[in-house]
C-alpha positions as a Markdown table, in Angstrom:
| # | Residue | x | y | z |
|---|---|---|---|---|
| 1 | Met | 2.1 | 26.1 | -16.7 |
| 2 | Arg | 1.7 | 22.7 | -15.6 |
| 3 | Thr | 4.6 | 20.2 | -15.8 |
| 4 | Ser | 4.7 | 16.4 | -15.8 |
| 5 | Ser | 7.8 | 14.3 | -14.5 |
| 6 | Lys | 8.4 | 10.5 | -13.6 |
| 7 | Leu | 10.5 | 9.6 | -11.0 |
| 8 | Arg | 11.3 | 5.5 | -10.8 |
| 9 | Val | 11.7 | 4.7 | -6.6 |
| 10 | Val | 13.1 | 1.5 | -5.4 |
| 11 | Val | 12.2 | 1.1 | -1.6 |
| 12 | Gly | 12.8 | -1.5 | 0.9 |
| 13 | Phe | 11.4 | -1.4 | 4.3 |
| 14 | Pro | 10.0 | -3.9 | 6.8 |
| 15 | Leu | 6.3 | -4.0 | 7.3 |
| 16 | Thr | 4.6 | -6.3 | 9.8 |
| 17 | Val | 1.8 | -8.4 | 8.5 |
| 18 | Ile | -0.3 | -10.1 | 11.2 |
| 19 | Cys | -2.6 | -13.3 | 10.4 |
| 20 | Glu | -5.1 | -14.1 | 12.9 |
| 21 | Pro | -8.0 | -16.6 | 12.8 |
| 22 | Val | -11.4 | -15.5 | 12.3 |
| 23 | Glu | -14.7 | -17.3 | 11.8 |
| 24 | Glu | -15.2 | -20.9 | 10.0 |
| 25 | Gly | -11.4 | -21.2 | 9.5 |
| 26 | Trp | -10.5 | -17.9 | 7.1 |
| 27 | Leu | -7.4 | -16.0 | 8.5 |
| 28 | Gln | -7.5 | -12.5 | 8.9 |
| 29 | Ala | -4.7 | -10.6 | 7.3 |
| 30 | Arg | -3.9 | -6.9 | 8.0 |
| 31 | Ile | -0.7 | -4.8 | 8.3 |
| 32 | Ala | 0.2 | -3.3 | 11.3 |
| 33 | Glu | 1.8 | -0.3 | 10.2 |
| 34 | Leu | -1.0 | 0.8 | 8.2 |
| 35 | Pro | -4.5 | -0.4 | 9.8 |
| 36 | Ala | -6.5 | 0.6 | 6.8 |
| 37 | Val | -5.3 | -2.3 | 5.1 |
| 38 | Ile | -7.1 | -5.7 | 6.2 |
| 39 | Thr | -8.1 | -8.3 | 4.2 |
| 40 | Ala | -8.9 | -12.6 | 5.0 |
| 41 | Gly | -8.0 | -16.0 | 3.1 |
| 42 | Lys | -8.2 | -19.2 | 3.6 |
| 43 | Thr | -4.8 | -20.1 | 4.0 |
| 44 | Glu | -1.8 | -18.2 | 5.4 |
| 45 | Asp | -0.2 | -17.8 | 1.6 |
| 46 | Glu | -3.6 | -16.6 | 0.5 |
| 47 | Ala | -4.2 | -13.8 | 3.3 |
| 48 | Val | -0.7 | -12.8 | 2.9 |
| 49 | Asn | -0.6 | -12.2 | -0.6 |
| 50 | Leu | -4.3 | -10.8 | -0.4 |
| 51 | Ala | -2.7 | -8.4 | 2.2 |
| 52 | Leu | 0.0 | -7.2 | 0.1 |
| 53 | Asp | -2.6 | -6.5 | -2.9 |
| 54 | Ala | -4.6 | -4.5 | -0.4 |
| 55 | Leu | -1.2 | -2.7 | 0.2 |
| 56 | Arg | -0.9 | -1.9 | -3.2 |
| 57 | Glu | -4.7 | -1.1 | -3.5 |
| 58 | Tyr | -4.1 | 1.3 | -0.5 |
| 59 | Ile | -1.0 | 3.3 | -2.2 |
| 60 | Leu | -2.7 | 3.6 | -5.1 |
| 61 | Ser | -6.0 | 5.5 | -3.4 |
| 62 | Leu | -3.4 | 8.1 | -1.8 |
| 63 | Gly | -3.3 | 9.1 | -5.4 |
| 64 | Ala | -7.0 | 9.7 | -6.3 |
| 65 | Gly | -8.0 | 12.3 | -4.3 |
| 66 | Ser | -7.9 | 16.0 | -4.5 |
| 67 | Pro | -4.2 | 17.7 | -4.4 |
| 68 | Gly | -5.2 | 20.3 | -2.2 |
| 69 | Gln | -5.1 | 24.1 | -2.0 |
| 70 | Val | -2.0 | 26.0 | -3.0 |
| 71 | Ala | -0.7 | 29.4 | -1.4 |
| 72 | Pro | -0.8 | 32.3 | -2.8 |
| 73 | Gly | 2.8 | 32.7 | -5.3 |
| 74 | Gly | 2.6 | 28.6 | -4.7 |
| 75 | Trp | 2.3 | 26.2 | -8.0 |
| 76 | Ser | 1.9 | 22.5 | -8.2 |
| 77 | Arg | 3.3 | 19.9 | -9.9 |
| 78 | Thr | 2.4 | 16.8 | -11.2 |
| 79 | Val | 4.5 | 13.8 | -11.2 |
| 80 | Glu | 4.5 | 10.1 | -11.4 |
| 81 | Val | 6.1 | 7.7 | -9.2 |
| 82 | Ile | 6.8 | 4.4 | -10.1 |
| 83 | Ile | 7.5 | 2.0 | -7.1 |
| 84 | Asp | 9.4 | -1.1 | -8.0 |
| 85 | Ala | 8.2 | -3.4 | -4.8 |
| 86 | Lys | 9.0 | -7.1 | -4.5 |
| 87 | Ala | 7.2 | -8.5 | -1.5 |
| 88 | Ser | 8.8 | -11.1 | 0.6 |
| 89 | Val | 7.7 | -12.9 | 4.1 |
| 90 | Ala | 9.8 | -13.6 | 6.7 |
| 91 | Glu | 9.7 | -17.0 | 8.5 |
| 92 | Arg | 7.8 | -16.5 | 12.1 |
């Protein structure tokens, strides 16, 4: 029998957004702890906001794959996790 559950999670942990100048005045922004999260913007604020949006898309993509194999005698359960996230940028 397959059941579904919902869980509300509020998490807070630091992630480092690294901004570096690239071509034609753009700033590349990446999350140091998650190398797959990378984007670029014209200003620092835009680059950081786009990096946070890319982080959200990256997290959503993690749930898009196959759940994998279940060992004999095991079972799977689908759960929906809702993460409340508030971004704050620490000044340098």
